[in-house]
DRENDREN-78338 format. One record per atom (N, C-alpha, C): y negated, z, x; residue in one letter; atom name; chain. Coordinates in steps of 0.1 Angstrom, whole numbers, plus 2048, in hexadecimal, padded with zeros to 3 digits. Each point is the difference from the previous one (the first is absolute). Layout:
N
Y  Z  X  a  CA  A
...
END
This chain:
186
80C  800  808  d  N  A
7F4  800  7F8  d  CA  A
7F4  800  809  d  C  A
7F4  802  7FA  k  N  A
7F3  7FF  807  k  CA  A
7FF  80C  80A  k  C  A
808  80A  7FE  k  N  A
7FF  80C  809  k  CA  A
80A  7FF  80C  k  C  A
808  7F5  800  g  N  A
80A  7FE  80A  g  CA  A
80E  806  7FD  g  C  A
802  805  7F4  k  N  A
80C  806  7FC  k  CA  A
80A  7F5  7FB  k  C  A
80C  801  805  y  N  A
80B  7F6  7FC  y  CA  A
804  803  7F2  y  C  A
803  7F5  7F8  l  N  A
805  801  7F3  l  CA  A
80E  806  7FF  l  C  A
808  7FC  80A  i  N  A
80E  804  801  i  CA  A
804  801  80E  i  C  A
80A  808  803  d  N  A
804  802  80E  d  CA  A
808  7F4  805  d  C  A
806  7F8  7F7  e  N  A
808  7F5  804  e  CA  A
7F8  7F4  805  e  C  A
804  7F9  80A  w  N  A
7F9  7F5  805  w  CA  A
808  7F3  7FB  w  C  A
7F9  7F6  7FD  f  N  A
806  7F3  7FB  f  CA  A
7FE  7F5  80A  f  C  A
809  7F7  7FF  y  N  A
800  7F3  808  y  CA  A
7F4  7F8  7FC  y  C  A
7FD  800  7F3  w  N  A
7F5  7F9  7FA  w  CA  A
7FB  807  7F3  w  C  A
7F3  7FF  7FE  a  N  A
7FB  805  7F3  a  CA  A
7F4  7F7  7FB  a  C  A
800  7FF  7F3  d  N  A
7F6  7F7  7FA  d  CA  A
7F4  809  7FB  d  C  A
7F6  7FA  7FB  n  N  A
7F5  807  7F9  n  CA  A
804  805  7F3  n  C  A
7F9  80A  7FA  f  N  A
803  805  7F3  f  CA  A
7FB  7F6  7F5  f  C  A
808  7FE  7F6  h  N  A
7FD  7F9  7F4  h  CA  A
805  807  7F5  h  C  A
7F8  803  7F6  d  N  A
804  807  7F4  d  CA  A
806  80E  804  d  C  A
7FB  806  80B  g  N  A
805  80D  804  g  CA  A
80D  800  808  g  C  A
805  7F5  803  l  N  A
80D  7FF  808  l  CA  A
7FE  7F6  80C  l  C  A
806  803  80B  a  N  A
800  7F6  80B  a  CA  A
80F  7FD  804  a  C  A
802  7F4  804  k  N  A
80E  7FC  804  k  CA  A
801  805  80E  k  C  A
80C  805  804  v  N  A
803  805  80D  v  CA  A
80E  7FA  804  v  C  A
802  7FF  80D  q  N  A
80D  7FB  805  q  CA  A
804  809  80C  q  C  A
80D  804  7FF  r  N  A
806  809  80A  r  CA  A
804  7F7  80C  r  C  A
804  806  80B  s  N  A
805  7F8  80C  s  CA  A
80D  7F8  7FD  s  C  A
807  805  7F6  d  N  A
80C  7F8  7FC  d  CA  A
7FD  7F4  7F7  d  C  A
7F3  7FD  7FE  k  N  A
7FB  7F5  7F9  k  CA  A
802  801  7F0  k  C  A
802  80D  7FC  k  N  A
801  802  7F1  k  CA  A
7F2  804  7FB  k  C  A
7FD  7FC  7F4  y  N  A
7F3  802  7FA  y  CA  A
800  80A  7F4  y  C  A
7F5  806  7FE  n  N  A
7FD  809  7F4  n  CA  A
7F1  801  7FE  n  C  A
7FC  809  7F8  y  N  A
7F2  802  7FD  y  CA  A
7FD  80F  803  y  C  A
7F4  802  804  i  N  A
7FB  80E  802  i  CA  A
7F3  802  7F7  i  C  A
800  80C  7FA  g  N  A
7F4  803  7F8  g  CA  A
7F5  807  808  g  C  A
7F5  801  7FB  k  N  A
7F5  807  807  k  CA  A
802  80F  802  k  C  A
80B  805  7F9  d  N  A
804  80E  801  d  CA  A
80A  801  80C  d  C  A
804  7F5  806  g  N  A
80A  800  80B  g  CA  A
80E  800  7FC  g  C  A
802  7FE  7F3  k  N  A
80E  7FF  7FB  k  CA  A
805  7F2  7FF  k  C  A
80D  7FE  805  i  N  A
806  7F3  7FF  i  CA  A
804  7FE  7F1  i  C  A
7FD  7F4  7FC  l  N  A
802  7FC  7F1  l  CA  A
80F  801  7FC  l  C  A
809  7FA  808  s  N  A
80E  7FF  7FB  s  CA  A
809  806  80B  s  C  A
80B  806  7FB  k  N  A
80A  805  809  k  CA  A
807  7F4  807  k  C  A
801  7F5  7F9  q  N  A
806  7F4  805  q  CA  A
7F6  7F8  809  q  C  A
804  7FC  80B  w  N  A
7F8  7F7  809  w  CA  A
805  7F2  7FE  w  C  A
7F7  7F6  801  f  N  A
803  7F2  7FC  f  CA  A
7FF  7F6  80C  f  C  A
806  7F5  7FE  d  N  A
7FF  7F5  80A  d  CA  A
7F3  7F9  7FF  d  C  A
7F9  800  7F5  w  N  A
7F3  7FA  7FE  w  CA  A
7FA  806  7F4  w  C  A
7F3  802  800  v  N  A
7F8  805  7F5  v  CA  A
7F3  7F7  7FE  v  C  A
7FC  7FE  7F4  g  N  A
7F4  7F9  7FD  g  CA  A
7F5  809  7FC  g  C  A
7F4  7FA  7FD  d  N  A
7F5  807  7FC  d  CA  A
801  803  7F1  d  C  A
7F9  80A  7FC  f  N  A
800  804  7F2  f  CA  A
7F7  7F6  7F8  f  C  A
806  7FB  7F5  h  N  A
7F8  7F8  7F6  h  CA  A
803  805  7F2  h  C  A
7F6  803  7F9  n  N  A
802  805  7F2  n  CA  A
809  80C  800  n  C  A
800  809  80A  g  N  A
807  80C  7FF  g  CA  A
80E  7FF  806  g  C  A
804  7F5  805  f  N  A
80E  7FE  805  f  CA  A
7FF  7F8  80D  f  C  A
80A  803  809  a  N  A
802  7F8  80C  a  CA  A
80E  7FC  801  a  C  A
802  7F4  806  r  N  A
80E  7FB  802  r  CA  A
806  807  80D  r  C  A
80C  804  7FF  v  N  A
807  806  80B  v  CA  A
80E  7F9  802  v  C  A
804  7FF  80C  q  N  A
80D  7FA  803  q  CA  A
809  809  808  q  C  A
80C  803  7FC  r  N  A
809  809  807  r  CA  A
808  7F8  80A  r  C  A
808  807  808  g  N  A
808  7FA  80B  g  CA  A
80A  7F5  7FC  g  C  A
805  800  7F3  d  N  A
809  7F5  7FC  d  CA  A
7F9  7F4  7FB  d  C  A
7F2  7FF  801  g  N  A
7F9  7F5  7FC  g  CA  A
7FB  800  7F2  g  C  A
804  80A  7F8  l  N  A
7FC  800  7F2  l  CA  A
7F3  807  7FE  l  C  A
7F9  7FC  7F5  w  N  A
7F2  804  7FD  w  CA  A
7FF  808  7F4  w  C  A
7F5  808  7FF  n  N  A
7FD  808  7F4  n  CA  A
7F1  802  801  n  C  A
7FA  807  7F7  f  N  A
7F2  805  800  f  CA  A
800  80F  801  f  C  A
7F6  805  807  i  N  A
7FE  80E  800  i  CA  A
7F1  803  7FB  i  C  A
7FF  80B  7F9  d  N  A
7F2  803  7FB  d  CA  A
7FA  80A  80A  d  C  A
7F3  803  7FD  t  N  A
7F9  809  809  t  CA  A
805  80E  800  t  C  A
809  804  7F8  k  N  A
806  80D  800  k  CA  A
80E  800  807  k  C  A
804  7F4  804  g  N  A
80D  7FF  807  g  CA  A
80C  7FD  7F7  g  C  A
7FD  7FD  7F4  k  N  A
80B  7FD  7F6  k  CA  A
803  7F1  800  k  C  A
80D  7FC  800  f  N  A
804  7F2  7FF  f  CA  A
7FE  7FB  7F2  f  C  A
7FC  7F4  7FF  l  N  A
7FE  7FA  7F2  l  CA  A
80D  7FE  7F9  l  C  A
80A  7FC  807  s  N  A
80D  7FC  7FA  s  CA  A
80B  807  807  s  C  A
80B  803  7F9  k  N  A
80C  805  806  k  CA  A
807  7F4  807  k  C  A
7FE  7F4  7FC  e  N  A
806  7F4  805  e  CA  A
7F7  7FB  80C  e  C  A
807  7FB  80A  w  N  A
7F9  7FA  80C  w  CA  A
802  7F1  7FF  w  C  A
7F7  7F8  805  f  N  A
7FF  7F2  7FD  f  CA  A
801  7F8  80D  f  C  A
804  7F3  7FF  i  N  A
800  7F7  80B  i  CA  A
7F2  7FC  803  i  C  A
7F7  7FF  7F6  c  N  A
7F2  7FC  803  c  CA  A
7F7  806  7F5  c  C  A
7F4  804  804  v  N  A
7F6  804  7F6  v  CA  A
7F2  7FB  804  v  C  A
7F8  7FE  7F6  n  N  A
7F2  7FC  803  n  CA  A
7F7  80B  7FB  n  C  A
7F3  800  804  n  N  A
7F7  80A  7FC  n  CA  A
7FD  7FE  7F1  n  C  A
7FB  80B  7FA  f  N  A
7FC  7FF  7F2  f  CA  A
7F5  7F7  7FD  f  C  A
801  7F9  7F5  n  N  A
7F6  7F6  7FC  n  CA  A
7FF  801  7F0  n  C  A
7F5  803  7FB  e  N  A
7FE  802  7F1  e  CA  A
80B  809  7FA  e  C  A
803  80B  808  g  N  A
808  80B  7FB  g  CA  A
80F  7FE  802  g  C  A
804  7F5  806  f  N  A
80E  7FE  803  f  CA  A
802  7FB  80E  f  C  A
80C  803  806  a  N  A
804  7FB  80D  a  CA  A
80D  7F8  7FE  a  C  A
801  7F6  808  v  N  A
80C  7F7  800  v  CA  A
80B  807  808  v  C  A
80C  801  7FB  v  N  A
80B  806  808  v  CA  A
80C  7F6  7FF  v  C  A
808  800  80B  e  N  A
80C  7F8  800  e  CA  A
80C  809  803  e  C  A
80A  7FF  7F8  r  N  A
80C  808  802  r  CA  A
80A  7F8  809  r  C  A
80B  805  804  g  N  A
809  7FA  809  g  CA  A
806  7F3  7FC  g  C  A
800  7FD  7F3  d  N  A
807  7F4  7FC  d  CA  A
7F7  7F4  7FF  d  C  A
7F4  801  806  g  N  A
7F7  7F4  7FF  g  CA  A
7F8  800  7F3  g  C  A
801  80A  7F8  k  N  A
7F8  800  7F3  k  CA  A
7F4  808  802  k  C  A
7F5  7FC  7F8  w  N  A
7F3  806  801  w  CA  A
7FC  806  7F3  w  C  A
7F7  809  800  n  N  A
7FA  806  7F4  n  CA  A
7F3  807  804  n  C  A
7FA  806  7F7  f  N  A
7F3  807  803  f  CA  A
803  80F  7FD  f  C  A
7F9  809  807  i  N  A
801  80E  7FE  i  CA  A
7F2  806  7FF  i  C  A
7FF  809  7F6  n  N  A
7F2  806  7FE  n  CA  A
7FF  80D  808  n  C  A
7F5  806  7FF  k  N  A
7FD  80C  808  k  CA  A
807  80C  7FB  k  C  A
808  7FF  7F5  n  N  A
809  80B  7FC  n  CA  A
80E  7FE  804  n  C  A
802  7F4  807  g  N  A
80E  7FD  805  g  CA  A
808  7F9  7F6  g  C  A
7FA  7FB  7F5  n  N  A
807  7F9  7F6  n  CA  A
7FF  7F1  802  n  C  A
80B  7F9  7FD  y  N  A
800  7F1  801  y  CA  A
7FA  7FA  7F4  y  C  A
7F9  7F5  802  l  N  A
7F9  7F9  7F5  l  CA  A
80A  7FA  7F7  l  C  A
80A  7FA  805  s  N  A
80A  7F9  7F7  s  CA  A
80E  804  803  s  C  A
808  800  7F5  d  N  A
80E  802  802  d  CA  A
807  7F5  808  d  C  A
7FA  7F4  7FF  e  N  A
805  7F4  807  e  CA  A
7FA  800  80E  e  C  A
809  7FD  80A  w  N  A
7FC  7FE  80D  w  CA  A
7FF  7F1  803  w  C  A
7F6  7FB  807  f  N  A
7FD  7F2  801  f  CA  A
804  7FA  80D  f  C  A
802  7F3  801  y  N  A
803  7F9  80C  y  CA  A
7F4  7FF  809  y  C  A
7F4  800  7FB  n  N  A
7F4  7FF  807  n  CA  A
7F4  806  7F8  n  C  A
7F7  806  806  v  N  A
7F4  805  7F8  v  CA  A
7F4  7FF  809  v  C  A
7F4  800  7FA  h  N  A
7F3  800  807  h  CA  A
7F8  80B  7FA  h  C  A
7F7  805  808  s  N  A
7F7  80B  7FC  s  CA  A
7F8  7FD  7F3  s  C  A
7FB  80A  7FA  f  N  A
7F8  7FF  7F4  f  CA  A
7F3  7FA  803  f  C  A
7FB  7F7  7F7  q  N  A
7F3  7FA  800  q  CA  A
7FC  7FE  7F2  q  C  A
7F4  806  7FD  e  N  A
7FB  7FF  7F2  e  CA  A
809  806  7F6  e  C  A
807  80B  804  g  N  A
809  807  7F7  g  CA  A
80E  7FA  7FE  g  C  A
803  7F5  807  f  N  A
80D  7FA  7FF  f  CA  A
806  7FD  80E  f  C  A
80D  800  801  a  N  A
807  7FC  80C  a  CA  A
80A  7F5  7FD  a  C  A
801  7F7  80A  r  N  A
80A  7F5  7FE  r  CA  A
80E  806  804  r  C  A
80A  7FC  7F8  v  N  A
80E  804  803  v  CA  A
809  7F4  7FE  v  C  A
80A  800  808  q  N  A
80A  7F5  800  q  CA  A
80E  805  7FE  q  C  A
807  7FA  7F7  r  N  A
80E  804  7FE  r  CA  A
809  7F9  80A  r  C  A
80D  803  800  s  N  A
809  7FB  809  s  CA  A
802  7F1  7FE  s  C  A
7FD  7FB  7F4  d  N  A
801  7F1  7FE  d  CA  A
7F4  7F9  805  d  C  A
7F7  807  807  k  N  A
7F4  7FB  806  k  CA  A
7F5  7FC  7F6  k  C  A
801  805  7F4  l  N  A
7F5  7FE  7F6  l  CA  A
7F6  80B  801  l  C  A
7F3  7FD  7FD  w  N  A
7F5  80A  801  w  CA  A
7FB  804  7F3  w  C  A
7FA  80C  800  n  N  A
7F8  805  7F4  n  CA  A
7F6  80A  806  n  C  A
7F9  807  7F7  f  N  A
7F7  80A  804  f  CA  A
804  80D  7F8  f  C  A
7FE  80B  807  i  N  A
802  80D  7FA  i  CA  A
7F4  808  800  i  C  A
7FD  808  7F5  d  N  A
7F4  808  7FF  d  CA  A
803  80E  805  d  C  A
7F7  809  800  k  N  A
801  80D  805  k  CA  A
808  809  7F7  k  C  A
804  7FB  7F5  k  N  A
809  808  7F7  k  CA  A
80F  7FB  800  k  C  A
802  7F5  809  g  N  A
80D  7FB  802  g  CA  A
803  7F4  7F6  g  C  A
7F6  7FC  7F8  k  N  A
802  7F5  7F7  k  CA  A
7FD  7F3  806  k  C  A
809  7F6  7FD  l  N  A
7FE  7F3  805  l  CA  A
7F5  7F9  7F9  l  C  A
7F9  7F7  807  l  N  A
7F4  7F9  7FA  l  CA  A
805  7F6  7F6  l  C  A
80B  7FA  803  s  N  A
805  7F5  7F7  s  CA  A
80F  801  7FE  s  C  A
805  7FB  7F5  d  N  A
80E  7FF  7FD  d  CA  A
806  7F4  809  d  C  A
7F7  7F7  803  e  N  A
804  7F4  808  e  CA  A
7FF  804  80F  e  C  A
80A  7FB  807  w  N  A
800  802  80F  w  CA  A
7FD  7F2  806  w  C  A
7FA  800  80C  f  N  A
7FA  7F4  806  f  CA  A
806  7FD  80D  f  C  A
800  7F3  803  i  N  A
804  7FB  80D  i  CA  A
7F7  805  80B  i  C  A
7F3  800  7FD  d  N  A
7F6  805  809  d  CA  A
7F5  807  7F8  d  C  A
7F9  809  807  a  N  A
7F5  807  7F9  a  CA  A
7F6  804  80B  a  C  A
7F3  7FC  7FE  c  N  A
7F5  803  809  c  CA  A
7FB  80E  7FD  c  C  A
7F8  806  809  y  N  A
7FA  80D  7FE  y  CA  A
7F6  7FF  7F4  y  C  A
7FF  80B  7F9  l  N  A
7F5  800  7F5  l  CA  A
7F3  7FF  807  l  C  A
7F7  7F9  7FA  d  N  A
7F2  7FF  805  d  CA  A
7F7  7FF  7F4  d  C  A
7F7  80A  7FE  d  N  A
7F7  801  7F5  d  CA  A
808  800  7F2  d  C  A
80B  806  800  g  N  A
808  801  7F3  g  CA  A
809  7F4  7FD  g  C  A
801  7F7  809  f  N  A
808  7F4  7FD  f  CA  A
809  7FD  80C  f  C  A
80B  7F9  7FE  t  N  A
808  7FB  80A  t  CA  A
806  7F3  7FD  t  C  A
804  7F9  80A  v  N  A
807  7F3  7FE  v  CA  A
80F  802  803  v  C  A
808  7FB  7F7  v  N  A
80F  801  802  v  CA  A
806  7F2  7FE  v  C  A
80C  7FF  806  k  N  A
808  7F4  7FF  k  CA  A
80C  804  7F7  k  C  A
800  7FA  7F4  r  N  A
80B  804  7F6  r  CA  A
80D  7F9  804  r  C  A
80B  805  7FA  t  N  A
80D  7FB  803  t  CA  A
802  7F1  7FC  t  C  A
7F7  7FB  7F7  n  N  A
801  7F2  7FD  n  CA  A
7F8  7F7  809  n  C  A
7FA  806  80B  g  N  A
7F9  7F9  80A  g  CA  A
7F1  7FF  7FE  g  C  A
7FB  804  7F4  e  N  A
7F2  800  7FD  e  CA  A
7F8  80B  807  e  C  A
7F5  7FD  805  w  N  A
7F7  80A  805  w  CA  A
7F7  805  7F4  w  C  A
7FD  80D  7FF  a  N  A
7F8  805  7F5  a  CA  A
7F7  80B  804  a  C  A
7F6  802  7F9  k  N  A
7F7  80B  802  k  CA  A
803  80A  7F5  k  C  A
802  80D  804  i  N  A
802  80B  7F6  i  CA  A
7F6  80B  803  i  C  A
7FE  808  7F6  d  N  A
7F6  80B  802  d  CA  A
808  80E  802  d  C  A
7F9  80B  801  k  N  A
806  80D  803  k  CA  A
809  805  7F4  k  C  A
7FF  7F9  7F4  t  N  A
808  804  7F5  t  CA  A
80D  7F8  7FF  t  C  A
801  7F6  80A  g  N  A
80C  7F7  800  g  CA  A
7FE  7F4  7F7  g  C  A
7F4  7FF  7FA  k  N  A
7FD  7F5  7F7  k  CA  A
7FE  7F3  808  k  C  A
806  7F5  7FC  l  N  A
7FF  7F3  806  l  CA  A
7F2  7FB  7FC  l  C  A
7F8  7FD  80B  i  N  A
7F2  7FB  7FE  i  CA  A
800  7F1  7FF  i  C  A
806  7FA  80A  k  N  A
801  7F1  800  k  CA  A
80B  7FC  80A  k  C  A
805  7F4  7FD  i  N  A
809  7F9  809  i  CA  A
7F7  7F8  80A  i  C  A
804  801  80C  l  N  A
7F8  7FA  80B  l  CA  A
807  7F3  804  l  C  A
7F8  7F6  804  q  N  A
806  7F3  805  q  CA  A
802  800  80E  q  C  A
END
Protein backbone atom coordinates (compact mmCIF):
# COMPACT_ATOMS: atom_id res chain seq x y z
CA UNK A 1 0.00 0.00 0.00
CA UNK A 2 1.02 3.68 0.10
CA UNK A 3 2.75 3.11 3.45
CA UNK A 4 4.90 0.27 2.12
CA UNK A 5 2.95 -2.51 3.81
CA UNK A 6 2.57 -5.75 1.84
CA UNK A 7 -0.93 -6.99 1.14
CA UNK A 8 0.07 -10.61 1.68
CA UNK A 9 3.23 -12.43 2.77
CA UNK A 10 3.21 -14.64 -0.30
CA UNK A 11 5.17 -13.51 -3.35
CA UNK A 12 3.93 -14.21 -6.87
CA UNK A 13 5.63 -14.88 -10.17
CA UNK A 14 3.31 -12.28 -11.74
CA UNK A 15 0.52 -9.96 -10.57
CA UNK A 16 -1.90 -7.75 -12.50
CA UNK A 17 -3.58 -4.50 -11.54
CA UNK A 18 -6.78 -4.53 -9.51
CA UNK A 19 -10.06 -4.46 -11.45
CA UNK A 20 -13.40 -4.61 -9.66
CA UNK A 21 -11.54 -5.21 -6.39
CA UNK A 22 -9.60 -8.25 -7.64
CA UNK A 23 -6.20 -8.74 -9.25
CA UNK A 24 -4.96 -11.76 -11.20
CA UNK A 25 -1.90 -13.44 -9.71
CA UNK A 26 0.33 -16.26 -10.90
CA UNK A 27 2.45 -18.58 -8.75
CA UNK A 28 5.86 -19.87 -9.78
CA UNK A 29 4.20 -23.14 -10.90
CA UNK A 30 2.36 -21.02 -13.52
CA UNK A 31 -1.06 -21.48 -11.86
CA UNK A 32 -3.42 -18.48 -11.67
CA UNK A 33 -5.95 -17.13 -9.20
CA UNK A 34 -7.28 -13.79 -8.00
CA UNK A 35 -6.43 -11.81 -4.89
CA UNK A 36 -8.72 -9.29 -3.21
CA UNK A 37 -7.68 -5.97 -1.72
CA UNK A 38 -8.06 -7.68 1.66
CA UNK A 39 -5.20 -10.06 0.75
CA UNK A 40 -7.44 -13.12 0.44
CA UNK A 41 -7.10 -15.52 -2.47
CA UNK A 42 -10.46 -15.83 -4.25
CA UNK A 43 -10.57 -19.59 -4.88
CA UNK A 44 -9.07 -22.63 -3.18
CA UNK A 45 -8.56 -24.02 -6.68
CA UNK A 46 -5.73 -22.63 -8.82
CA UNK A 47 -6.16 -22.49 -12.60
CA UNK A 48 -4.16 -22.89 -15.79
CA UNK A 49 -5.64 -19.64 -17.13
CA UNK A 50 -7.92 -16.89 -15.83
CA UNK A 51 -9.63 -14.03 -17.62
CA UNK A 52 -10.72 -10.56 -16.63
CA UNK A 53 -14.04 -10.05 -14.92
CA UNK A 54 -16.88 -8.94 -17.22
CA UNK A 55 -20.38 -8.39 -15.91
CA UNK A 56 -19.47 -10.02 -12.58
CA UNK A 57 -17.86 -13.19 -13.99
CA UNK A 58 -14.47 -14.29 -15.27
CA UNK A 59 -13.57 -17.30 -17.39
CA UNK A 60 -11.28 -19.84 -15.72
CA UNK A 61 -9.59 -22.93 -17.13
CA UNK A 62 -8.48 -25.86 -15.04
CA UNK A 63 -5.63 -28.32 -15.72
CA UNK A 64 -7.68 -30.69 -17.88
CA UNK A 65 -8.46 -27.85 -20.32
CA UNK A 66 -12.09 -27.43 -19.28
CA UNK A 67 -13.67 -24.02 -18.63
CA UNK A 68 -16.15 -22.47 -16.24
CA UNK A 69 -16.98 -19.05 -14.85
CA UNK A 70 -16.18 -17.77 -11.38
CA UNK A 71 -17.89 -14.82 -9.71
CA UNK A 72 -16.28 -12.18 -7.50
CA UNK A 73 -17.15 -14.23 -4.40
CA UNK A 74 -15.28 -17.31 -5.70
CA UNK A 75 -18.40 -19.30 -6.64
CA UNK A 76 -18.47 -21.26 -9.91
CA UNK A 77 -21.36 -20.48 -12.21
CA UNK A 78 -22.01 -24.10 -13.16
CA UNK A 79 -21.36 -27.53 -11.70
CA UNK A 80 -20.58 -28.57 -15.27
CA UNK A 81 -17.25 -27.68 -16.91
CA UNK A 82 -17.10 -26.92 -20.64
CA UNK A 83 -14.84 -27.39 -23.65
CA UNK A 84 -15.22 -23.71 -24.53
CA UNK A 85 -16.89 -20.61 -23.05
CA UNK A 86 -17.23 -17.00 -24.22
CA UNK A 87 -17.71 -13.86 -22.15
CA UNK A 88 -21.21 -12.73 -21.25
CA UNK A 89 -23.04 -10.67 -23.86
CA UNK A 90 -26.58 -9.35 -23.35
CA UNK A 91 -26.92 -11.50 -20.21
CA UNK A 92 -25.79 -14.82 -21.71
CA UNK A 93 -22.53 -16.61 -22.38
CA UNK A 94 -21.94 -19.22 -25.06
CA UNK A 95 -20.83 -22.63 -23.74
CA UNK A 96 -19.78 -25.82 -25.52
CA UNK A 97 -20.06 -29.19 -23.88
CA UNK A 98 -17.86 -32.16 -24.80
CA UNK A 99 -20.00 -33.52 -27.63
CA UNK A 100 -19.58 -30.45 -29.85
CA UNK A 101 -22.98 -29.04 -28.93
CA UNK A 102 -23.49 -25.40 -27.92
CA UNK A 103 -25.95 -23.51 -25.76
CA UNK A 104 -26.25 -20.31 -23.75
CA UNK A 105 -25.96 -20.01 -19.98
CA UNK A 106 -27.29 -17.13 -17.91
CA UNK A 107 -25.80 -15.57 -14.78
CA UNK A 108 -27.81 -17.96 -12.60
CA UNK A 109 -26.20 -20.98 -14.28
CA UNK A 110 -29.35 -21.94 -16.22
CA UNK A 111 -29.29 -22.95 -19.87
CA UNK A 112 -31.36 -20.89 -22.28
CA UNK A 113 -32.65 -23.86 -24.24
CA UNK A 114 -33.28 -27.53 -23.59
CA UNK A 115 -31.93 -28.08 -27.10
CA UNK A 116 -28.16 -27.99 -27.64
CA UNK A 117 -27.12 -26.64 -31.03
CA UNK A 118 -24.51 -27.51 -33.64
CA UNK A 119 -23.36 -23.87 -33.77
CA UNK A 120 -24.35 -20.61 -32.06
CA UNK A 121 -23.42 -16.94 -32.23
CA UNK A 122 -23.61 -14.32 -29.48
CA UNK A 123 -26.68 -12.21 -28.91
CA UNK A 124 -27.26 -9.11 -30.99
CA UNK A 125 -30.37 -6.96 -30.70
CA UNK A 126 -31.92 -9.52 -28.33
CA UNK A 127 -31.50 -12.53 -30.62
CA UNK A 128 -28.76 -15.06 -31.29
CA UNK A 129 -28.27 -17.21 -34.38
CA UNK A 130 -28.44 -20.96 -33.76
CA UNK A 131 -27.77 -23.88 -36.09
CA UNK A 132 -29.12 -27.41 -35.84
CA UNK A 133 -27.15 -30.54 -36.73
CA UNK A 134 -28.82 -30.51 -40.18
CA UNK A 135 -26.97 -27.19 -40.73
CA UNK A 136 -30.17 -25.09 -40.83
CA UNK A 137 -30.26 -21.74 -39.01
CA UNK A 138 -32.77 -19.84 -36.91
CA UNK A 139 -32.72 -17.20 -34.18
CA UNK A 140 -33.44 -17.65 -30.48
CA UNK A 141 -34.56 -14.90 -28.12
CA UNK A 142 -33.57 -14.43 -24.47
CA UNK A 143 -36.52 -16.52 -23.32
CA UNK A 144 -35.45 -19.50 -25.43
CA UNK A 145 -38.14 -18.99 -28.07
CA UNK A 146 -37.25 -19.44 -31.74
CA UNK A 147 -37.88 -16.44 -33.99
CA UNK A 148 -39.48 -18.51 -36.73
CA UNK A 149 -41.06 -21.91 -37.21
CA UNK A 150 -39.10 -21.98 -40.47
CA UNK A 151 -35.40 -22.94 -40.43
CA UNK A 152 -33.05 -21.38 -43.00
CA UNK A 153 -30.07 -22.43 -45.11
CA UNK A 154 -28.37 -19.18 -44.11
CA UNK A 155 -29.18 -16.27 -41.81
CA UNK A 156 -27.38 -12.95 -41.45
CA UNK A 157 -27.03 -10.99 -38.21
CA UNK A 158 -29.95 -8.84 -37.20
CA UNK A 159 -29.43 -5.21 -38.11
CA UNK A 160 -31.92 -2.52 -37.08
CA UNK A 161 -34.55 -5.17 -36.39
CA UNK A 162 -34.26 -6.97 -39.71
CA UNK A 163 -32.26 -9.84 -41.17
CA UNK A 164 -31.77 -11.51 -44.52
CA UNK A 165 -32.25 -15.27 -44.69
CA UNK A 166 -31.94 -17.93 -47.36
CA UNK A 167 -34.99 -20.15 -47.24
CA UNK A 168 -34.87 -23.90 -47.92
CA UNK A 169 -36.54 -23.29 -51.31
CA UNK A 170 -33.50 -21.18 -52.30
CA UNK A 171 -35.21 -17.78 -52.00
CA UNK A 172 -33.52 -14.95 -50.16
CA UNK A 173 -35.93 -13.04 -47.95
CA UNK A 174 -35.98 -10.20 -45.48
CA UNK A 175 -37.67 -10.89 -42.13
CA UNK A 176 -38.19 -8.75 -39.05
CA UNK A 177 -37.65 -9.42 -35.33
CA UNK A 178 -41.09 -11.00 -35.06
CA UNK A 179 -40.25 -13.56 -37.76
CA UNK A 180 -42.61 -11.88 -40.21
CA UNK A 181 -41.61 -12.15 -43.87
CA UNK A 182 -41.15 -8.60 -45.15
CA UNK A 183 -40.23 -9.31 -48.75
CA UNK A 184 -38.62 -11.81 -51.10
CA UNK A 185 -35.31 -10.50 -52.45
CA UNK A 186 -34.05 -10.96 -55.99
